[in-house]
Backbone as a ProteinNet text record, in pm:
[ID]
protein_1_A
[PRIMARY]
MSTPALQLRERFPRLAEDVVARARLTVVPRRRVRAARMPFVTLVSLVLLGGVVGLLCFNTQMQQASFAATSLETEANNLAARQQTLHSELQTLNDPQHLAAQAQSLGMVVGESACTVRLASRTTQSDCAPATAANTPPLLARPPKKPNVLDPKPVVVEVAPAPGSGGGGGHHGHRGGGPSQHDTGRG
[TERTIARY]
4733.8	4702.9	4719.4	4733.7	4759	4627.9	4638.8	4519.4	4455.8	4526	4452.8	4379.9	4432.9	4364.2	4239.1	4246.3	4131	4023.2	4064.8	3967.5	3899.6	3974.1	3918.5	3814.9	3843	3747.5	3622.5	3637	3519.2	3437.3	3502	3430.5	3371.1	3427.7	3382.7	3236.7	3194.6	3052.1	2962.2	3005.3	2919.5	2910.2	3019.9	3018.8	2930.6	2940.3	2859.6	2713.1	2682.7	2542.9	2490.1	2573.5	2531	2507.6	2593.5	2579.6	2455.2	2432.2	2313.6	2188.5	2192.4	2075	2046.6	2151.5	2131.7	2082.5	2126.8	2092.7	1951.2	1893.6	1758	1662.9	1570.1	1473.1	1355.2	1309.2	1191.2	1081.2	960.6	848.1	820.7	814.2	786.4	638.2	569.9	427.5	408.2	311.5	283.4	200.5	243.2	164.6	107.2	-18.2	-79.1	-97.3	-22.3	-31	-106.9	-220.6	-300.5	-277.2	-241.7	-224.2	-362.8	-370.7	-499.2	-537.3	-659.7	-704.1	-734.5	-774.9	-818.1	-706.3	-586.4	-482	-449	-450.9	-421.7	-529.4	-654.2	-765	-758.8	-726.3	-714.9	-601.4	-488.4	-374.8	-409.2	-470.6	-507.8	-609.6	-705.8	-807.9	-744.1	-650.6	-583.4	-499.8	-432.4	-353.2	-444.8	-556.3	-650.4	-710.4	-749.4	-807.2	-704.2	-580.7	-474.8	-452	-455.8	-438.6	-550.8	-674.6	-788.8	-781.3	-751.3	-739.6	-624.2	-514.3	-401.1	-436.8	-508.4	-551.2	-646.7	-738.5	-830.6	-755.8	-659.8	-580.3	-499.8	-440.6	-362.6	-451.6	-569.9	-663.3	-707.4	-733.8	-774.1	-663.2	-541.1	-428.2	-410.6	-429.3	-416.8	-526.8	-648.8	-758.6	-729.1	-680.2	-647.3	-535.8	-437.6	-328.8	-381.5	-475.7	-534.7	-612.5	-690.4	-765.2	-669.9	-565.4	-468.1	-399.7	-365.5	-301.8	-396.9	-524.1	-622.2	-638.9	-644.6	-658.1	-537.3	-418.8	-297.7	-288.6	-334.8	-332.8	-429.7	-547	-643.8	-587.2	-524.4	-464.2	-351	-272.6	-164.5	-220.8	-330.6	-393.6	-447.4	-510.6	-561.3	-448.4	-338.9	-225.6	-160.4	-157.1	-101.4	-189.4	-321.6	-412	-396.1	-381	-362	-229.9	-126	2.7	-9.4	-81.3	-97.7	-175.9	-279	-356.2	-269.3	-190.7	-102.7	2.8	53.2	151.5	87.9	-36.4	-106.7	-130.9	-169.7	-190	-58.9	50.5	180.9	219.6	192.2	222	139.3	12.5	-72.5	-20.1	24.3	76.4	208.5	286.6	414.5	401.6	281.5	258.4	292.1	369.7	407.6	287	182.1	63.1	-0.4	-5.4	-62.1	26.7	157	248.8	237.5	224.5	211.5	81.4	-28.2	-156.3	-147.6	-82.6	-66.5	22.7	130.3	219.7	144.3	64.1	-11	-115.6	-176.7	-275.2	-207.9	-80.5	-6.7	50.4	27.8	73.2	205.2	258.3	384.9	359.3	456.7	444.1	562.4	546.1	650.7	739.9	868.4	962.8	973.1	1000.7	1010.8	1143.5	1247.9	1379.4	1462.6	1570.6	1662.9	1751.1	1791.9	1874.2	1990.1	2108.9	2226.3	2254.4	2273.9	2305.2	2449.3	2528.4	2668.1	2671.3	2695.9	2688.6	2804.9	2920.2	3037.1	3018	2967.4	2949.6	2806.9	2720.1	2579.7	2512.8	2535.1	2473.8	2408.8	2325.2	2259.9	2295.2	2257.2	2278	2190.4	2226.5	2154.4	2016.2	1992.7	1864	1766.2	1785.8	1696.4	1574.9	1459	1335	1253.9	1183.2	1103.6	983.4	944.3	828.2	702	600.5	473	360.4	245.6	129.9	76.9	96.5	47.5	122.9	247.4	328.9	309.4	238.6	222.5	112.1	143.2	38.7	-58.8	-181.9	-277.3	-233.8	-258	-216.5	-308.6	-438.2	-533.5	-575.3	-566	-602.2	-753.1	-792.9	-935.6	-993.5	-1119.5	-1179.2	-1198.2	-1189.2	-1205.2	-1348.6	-1362.2	-1492.8	-1569.7	-1700	-1783.9	-1800.5	-1786	-1802.4	-1947.1	-1962	-2095.3	-2186.5	-2131.3	-2212.6	-2286	-2220.8	-2282.6	-2370.3	-2368.1	-2448.2	-2519.5	-2619.5	-2687.2	-2783.1	-2819.4	-2916	-3054.2	-3141.4	-3276.2	-3357.8	-3446.8	-3534	-3673.2	-3730.5	-3863.3	-3957.7	-4067.1	-4166.2	-4297.7	-4354.4	-4483.2	-4588.3	-4698.1	-4805.7	-4929	-4988.3	-5110.9	-5228.8	-5333.5	-5449	-5520.5	-5571.5	-5644.2	-5780.5	-5831.7	-5963.1	-6072.8	-6169.5	-6280.8	-6248.6	-6132.1	-6099	-6136.6	-6192	-6233.9	-6124.9	-6029.4	-5918.5	-5944.2	-6027.3	-6035	-6176.5	-6279.4	-6413.7	-6489.9	-6594.5	-6676.3	-6794.7	-6814.3	-6930	-6927.8	-6819.7	-6809.7	-6802.5	-6818.2	-6818.5	-6679.9	-6585	-6447.7	-6412.1	-6372	-6336.4	-6187.3	-6151.4	-6010.4	-5928.7	-5829.2	-5741.3	-5644	-5660.5	-5574.4	-5430.3	-5347.9	-5206.6	-5183.5	-5087.8	-5058	-4982	-4992	-4923.6	-4781.2	-4692.2	-4550.7	-4501.9	-4427.1	-4367.7	-4216.9	-4160.1	-4014.1	-3957.9	-3863.6	-3800.8	-3661.5	-3580.4	-3442.3	-3431.1	-3361.4	-3350.5	-3215.4
-10224.2	-10103.1	-10116.5	-10005.9	-10010	-10008.7	-10039.5	-10049.7	-9913.4	-9817.2	-9691.2	-9644.6	-9665.6	-9620.4	-9703.3	-9829.2	-9916.2	-9877.8	-9846.6	-9806.4	-9675.6	-9591.2	-9462.7	-9485.6	-9578.2	-9604.3	-9669.1	-9749.8	-9813	-9710.8	-9619.7	-9520.7	-9412.3	-9385.7	-9277.7	-9292	-9410.4	-9420	-9400.3	-9440.9	-9423.3	-9276.1	-9206.2	-9062.6	-8991.1	-9031.4	-8966.5	-8994.9	-9117	-9149.6	-9069.4	-9053	-8973.5	-8827.6	-8772.4	-8632.4	-8619.1	-8715.9	-8708.6	-8722.8	-8806.1	-8824.6	-8695.6	-8632.3	-8505.8	-8395.5	-8397.9	-8292.5	-8305.2	-8419.6	-8436.1	-8350.2	-8285.6	-8201	-8284.8	-8250.3	-8319.8	-8216.3	-8255.2	-8166	-8154.9	-8029.4	-8002.6	-7966.5	-8027.4	-7994.1	-7849.6	-7782.3	-7643.3	-7639.9	-7553.6	-7530.3	-7390.4	-7380.7	-7248.8	-7197.1	-7088.7	-7024.5	-6894.8	-6885.5	-6763.4	-6680.2	-6556.4	-6466	-6432.1	-6420	-6387.3	-6244.1	-6224.4	-6093.1	-6001	-6054	-5971	-5880.9	-5927.5	-5836.2	-5725.7	-5757.4	-5656.1	-5547.8	-5587.8	-5492.1	-5406.9	-5468.8	-5395.2	-5293.4	-5334.8	-5244.7	-5125.3	-5149.5	-5040.9	-4948.4	-5005.4	-4924.2	-4836.3	-4894.4	-4815.8	-4702.8	-4731	-4626.2	-4514.3	-4549.5	-4447.6	-4368.7	-4436.6	-4369.7	-4275.9	-4322.4	-4236.7	-4113.8	-4129.8	-4016	-3914.9	-3964.1	-3872.2	-3797.8	-3870.5	-3806	-3706.3	-3741.3	-3648.9	-3522.1	-3537	-3419.6	-3332.7	-3394.6	-3316.5	-3239.6	-3306.1	-3237.8	-3123.3	-3147.2	-3042.9	-2924.1	-2952.6	-2847	-2768.1	-2836.4	-2769	-2678	-2727.1	-2645.6	-2522.5	-2539	-2426	-2322.7	-2369.2	-2277.1	-2199.6	-2268.8	-2201.6	-2099.2	-2134.4	-2040.7	-1919.4	-1942.8	-1832.7	-1739.1	-1795.4	-1712.9	-1634.3	-1698.6	-1629.3	-1516.7	-1541.4	-1437	-1319.7	-1348.8	-1241.9	-1161.3	-1230.2	-1161.8	-1073.5	-1125	-1045.8	-927.8	-946.8	-837.8	-727	-765.2	-666.3	-590.7	-663.9	-599.5	-504.4	-544.8	-457.8	-330.9	-344	-225.4	-132.6	-190.7	-108.8	-37.8	-108.9	-47.2	61.6	40.9	144.5	269.5	249.8	365.8	436	359.7	418.7	496.6	440.7	509.7	641.4	639.1	760.1	864.9	821.1	913.5	973.5	889.7	939.9	1035.7	1005.4	1094.2	1230.1	1227.1	1352.2	1432	1363.1	1430.9	1490.1	1418.3	1468.1	1593.2	1592.8	1709.9	1830.3	1804.6	1912.7	1966	1875.7	1918.8	1993.5	1961.9	2029.2	2157.7	2189.8	2310.5	2433.5	2526.4	2644.9	2724.6	2733	2807.1	2740	2607.5	2533.3	2549.3	2538.8	2555.5	2695.9	2797.5	2934.4	2952.5	2891.1	2901.8	2833.5	2720.1	2651.7	2732.9	2787.8	2869.5	2990.9	3054.5	3171.8	3132.8	3015.3	2972.1	2941.1	2909.9	2885	3013.5	3126.7	3254.9	3302.1	3236.7	3279.1	3394.9	3479.9	3596.2	3601.3	3677	3689	3806.4	3784.1	3891.9	3989	4117.3	4219.4	4210.9	4184.8	4180.7	4073.6	4038.8	3941.9	4012.7	3938.1	3995.7	3900.6	3956.4	3875.2	3877.2	3757.9	3745.2	3698.3	3769.8	3730.2	3652.1	3523.8	3437.4	3461.4	3489.7	3507.6	3627.1	3736.8	3856.5	3869.2	3783.3	3782.7	3916.6	3962.7	4088.4	4067.1	4165.8	4162.9	4290.1	4294.4	4416.1	4526.5	4647.6	4759.9	4780	4737.3	4762.7	4645.5	4555.5	4441.9	4487.3	4442.9	4473.6	4344.3	4326.4	4203.4	4207.2	4092.1	4081.7	4091	4154.1	4168.5	4120	4091.3	4044.2	4153.4	4279.4	4389.3	4397.9	4355.9	4362.6	4241.3	4139.2	4016.5	4034.8	4014.5	4029.1	3910.8	3932.4	3820.4	3714.2	3590	3480.3	3466.5	3480.9	3465.2	3603.6	3625.6	3755.5	3775.6	3900.7	3930.9	3914.9	3871.9	3857	3993.9	4003.7	4134.1	4185.2	4317.5	4380.2	4360.7	4336.9	4313.7	4445.7	4445.4	4568.9	4619.1	4752.3	4812.2	4762.7	4725.7	4677.1	4549.6	4466.9	4341.7	4359.1	4476.2	4499.4	4634.8	4647.4	4776.8	4803.9	4932.9	4974.5	4927.9	4893.4	4849.8	4966.4	4939.4	5038.7	5021.4	5130.8	5126.8	5199.8	5135.1	5194.4	5205.7	5329.8	5350.6	5360.6	5287	5286.9	5348	5448.7	5512.4	5421.6	5427.9	5342.1	5384.6	5289	5315.8	5377.2	5470.9	5530.5	5424.6	5434.9	5341.4	5216	5205.4	5087	5106.5	5224.1	5248.2	5306.2	5364.2	5416.9	5555.1	5641.8	5777.3	5826.7	5775.1	5830.3	5769.2	5847	5796.7	5719.2	5708.7	5641.6	5493.9	5436.8	5290.7	5237.2	5319.7	5274.7	5252.4	5313.3	5298.9	5422.2	5409	5522.7	5541.5	5661.8	5697.3	5638.1	5701.9	5653.5	5554.8	5434.6	5329.7	5348	5266.9	5279.3	5256.9	5328.6	5313.4	5183.6	5136.2	5010.7	5040.5	4962.5	4978.9	4850.3	4866.3	4750.5	4764.5	4677.1	4682.8	4565.4	4593	4484.1	4525.5	4429.9	4454.7	4424.3	4508.2	4487	4474.3
-2956.9	-2891.6	-2743.8	-2691.4	-2548.2	-2471.9	-2359	-2275.5	-2246.8	-2221.7	-2195.6	-2319.9	-2436.4	-2556.2	-2577.3	-2547.4	-2560.7	-2460.7	-2349.9	-2249.1	-2289.9	-2350.6	-2391.9	-2500.8	-2594.7	-2701.9	-2646.9	-2550.9	-2494.4	-2415	-2354.7	-2274.5	-2361.6	-2477.5	-2561.9	-2603.8	-2652.4	-2687.5	-2565.1	-2453.6	-2335.4	-2298.5	-2310.4	-2281.5	-2383.2	-2508.2	-2611.3	-2588.7	-2548.6	-2522.6	-2404.1	-2302.9	-2185.4	-2225.2	-2308.6	-2351.3	-2436.3	-2529	-2614.8	-2528	-2427.4	-2340.2	-2262	-2224.6	-2150.3	-2243.1	-2366.2	-2458.7	-2510.9	-2502.7	-2551.1	-2468.1	-2537	-2469.6	-2427	-2315.1	-2265.9	-2243.1	-2253.2	-2234	-2086	-2042.7	-1901.3	-1893.3	-1807	-1797.8	-1747.9	-1808.3	-1770.5	-1644	-1560.7	-1440.1	-1451.2	-1455	-1461.9	-1320.5	-1298	-1167.2	-1187.7	-1131.9	-1142.2	-1017.9	-1044.2	-930.6	-877	-750.4	-689.9	-726.9	-771.7	-815.8	-697.5	-589.3	-476.8	-423.7	-399.9	-351.5	-452.8	-582.2	-683.7	-685.3	-682.7	-681.9	-555.1	-444.7	-318.3	-326.9	-383	-396.1	-485.6	-600.1	-691.7	-625.1	-556	-487.5	-381.2	-304.6	-201.2	-261.7	-373.8	-439.2	-488.9	-551.5	-598.9	-483.1	-378	-262	-197.7	-186.5	-131.6	-217.8	-349.7	-439.9	-425.8	-416.8	-402.8	-270.1	-162.8	-30.8	-31.2	-92.6	-101.7	-178.9	-291.6	-367.7	-287	-212.8	-129.5	-21.1	42	145.5	84.9	-31	-97.1	-134.7	-189.5	-226.7	-103.5	6.3	130	180.4	177.8	221.4	132.5	2.7	-88.7	-63.8	-34.4	-3.7	124.4	226.3	352.3	330.6	251.8	223.3	146	55.3	-20.2	72.2	165.1	259.7	349.3	393.6	479	401.6	276.2	194.8	172.2	146.2	127.9	255.9	368.8	498.1	525.6	500.5	523	426.5	304.2	207	249.2	299	347.5	466.8	557	674.3	632.5	534.4	486.5	423.7	347.8	288.5	397	501	611.2	684.2	706.4	774.8	689.8	559.5	470.7	472.9	474.5	482.5	616.8	723.2	856.5	861	801.5	798.1	721.8	612.3	533.6	613.3	687.2	769.6	879.4	944.3	1050.1	993.9	874.9	812.5	782.3	734.4	705.3	833.4	941.9	1070.4	1121.5	1104.2	1147.6	1068.3	938.5	857.2	903	939.6	989.2	1121.7	1209.7	1339.9	1325.9	1225.5	1204.1	1121.9	1079.1	1000.9	1085.5	1033	1111	1160.7	1082.5	1124.4	1246.7	1245	1358.3	1482.6	1464.1	1578.2	1638.2	1551.7	1601.1	1678.4	1630.8	1702.1	1837.8	1845.2	1974.7	2068.3	2015	2098.3	2151.2	2068.9	2112.6	2217	2202.4	2302.7	2436.7	2435.5	2559.9	2620.1	2554	2607.2	2550.9	2453.1	2393.8	2298.5	2286.1	2199.3	2104.2	1996.1	1895.5	1933.4	1932.5	1962.4	1847.5	1882	1777.1	1704.2	1776.5	1713.7	1782	1715.2	1772.6	1874.4	1971.6	2076.7	2104.1	2120.7	2147.9	2297.6	2353.2	2495.6	2504.4	2582	2605.6	2735.3	2724.6	2841	2937.7	2884.4	2971.1	3064.4	3010.9	3093.9	3147	3105.2	3146.3	3115.9	2995.9	2953.2	2816.6	2777.4	2646.6	2572.5	2449.1	2372.6	2430.3	2403.8	2464.1	2403.9	2279.8	2216.2	2230.8	2325.7	2345.8	2425.4	2381.4	2452.1	2463.1	2573.6	2587	2492	2450.2	2362.4	2446.9	2392.7	2463.5	2374.3	2436.1	2360.5	2269.9	2307.9	2225.4	2093.9	2092.9	1971.3	1879.9	1928.6	1850.7	1747.2	1621.5	1519.1	1526.3	1481.8	1481.7	1380.5	1415.4	1327.1	1207	1231.4	1122.8	1075.2	948.5	892.7	904.7	922.1	928.1	788.4	782	649	585.1	453.5	388	404.2	405.6	419.4	289.5	304.9	188.1	112.7	-17.2	-94.1	-85.9	-97.7	-90.4	-202	-312.9	-424.2	-383	-302.7	-259.5	-136.6	-71.3	47.9	36.3	-53.7	-71.5	44.7	59	160.5	117	213	174.8	118.5	26.1	-36	23.8	77.6	137.1	43.6	6.1	-83.7	-6.9	-3.6	61	-48	-31.7	-128.6	-63.2	-129.7	-78.4	-108.6	-21.4	-48.3	-176	-247.7	-372.6	-340.1	-427.3	-400.6	-407.8	-317.2	-312	-235.1	-181.3	-103.6	41.1	71.6	208.2	290.4	226.8	302.3	357.7	299.5	349.5	375.4	318.4	332	446.5	494	601.7	549.8	418.3	362.1	390.9	389.6	393.6	533.9	629.4	767.1	821	760.6	808.3	885.7	1005.4	1088.6	1091.4	1082	1094.8	983	948.5	844	903.7	872	926.5	885.5	932.5	899.6	751.5	700.2	558	536.5	416.5	384.3	342.1	394.9	359.1	295	190.4	124.3	136.9	211.5	224.5	149.1	71.9	-3.8	-41.8	-63.2	-103.7	-250.8	-320.4	-463.8	-512.3
[MASK]
+++++++++++++++++++++++++++++++++++++++++++++++++++++++++++++++++++++++++++++++++++++++++++++++++++++++++++++++++++++++++++++++++++++++++++++++++++++++++++++++++++++++++++++++++++++++++++

């Protein structure tokens, strides 16, 4: 045999022994590493405390937003009522009867007829007459007269004195016939 083959055979058992030695399992001693409990407890406590504080802040913000919304809703209702009142007042002021009363209080009068003015010639129609206060009808109608049935004349009843009441005789010490009794009543 040749030398390289011989060398290989001699080296082969050594290589196999080295591989078997490496492949053998050895027991590794256990090291018990205990994590410190204090940092974990502190971390959990901080997370819980942060959550509680966060919930309290969130709840407070929601309450403030609720109060602000209620306040704004009340203000909106008040403004809507004010707008409705102002609209009603505007309708009253624009009422033709109200405008006519104000115009009359300022001295304005109602014209009897329409009149055409020609601006180019600066003339008017021949039948134009100025309006006067005497021609202006009253704005408010007079109240109707009360019917006679609802306003009867008063009835006057005269009653003569009863005999023995001392109305006419001199026996009872009464002098002169006193005034007669009158009963006035409406029926």
